[in-house]
C-alpha positions in Angstrom: 0.0 0.0 -0.3 1.2 3.5 -1.1 2.3 6.0 1.7 0.3 8.7 2.3 2.1 12.6 2.0 0.2 15.8 1.6 2.0 18.9 -0.3 1.0 21.5 -2.3 0.6 20.4 -5.8 2.0 22.5 -8.4 3.6 21.8 -11.5 7.2 22.7 -10.4 6.0 20.2 -7.3 5.1 17.2 -9.6 8.2 17.8 -11.5 10.5 17.3 -8.4 8.4 14.3 -7.2 10.4 11.0 -6.8 10.4 7.8 -5.0 12.7 5.4 -4.0 11.6 1.6 -4.5 8.1 2.0 -3.8 5.0 3.9 -5.1 3.8 7.0 -3.4 0.5 9.0 -3.4 1.1 12.7 -2.9 -2.3 14.3 -2.1 -2.7 18.0 -2.2 -3.5 19.6 1.2 -5.9 22.2 -0.3 -8.0 20.5 -2.5 -9.4 17.3 -1.1 -9.3 13.5 -2.6 -6.8 15.2 -5.4 -3.5 13.5 -5.6 -0.6 12.3 -7.8 0.8 8.6 -7.6 4.4 8.4 -8.1 6.1 5.1 -9.6 9.7 3.9 -9.3 10.1 4.6 -12.6 9.3 7.9 -12.4 5.7 7.5 -14.2 3.5 10.1 -12.7 -0.4 9.2 -12.9 
């Protein structure tokens, strides 16, 4: 199960996101239920 992390999601933040070994979901702290999943392959959805 991915770790839950909250941050302000901006274009700059998304470009800088990375993970080590496991995928993670970064949730926007201002928009409920809006997040981005980052995979170890650097794929972001």
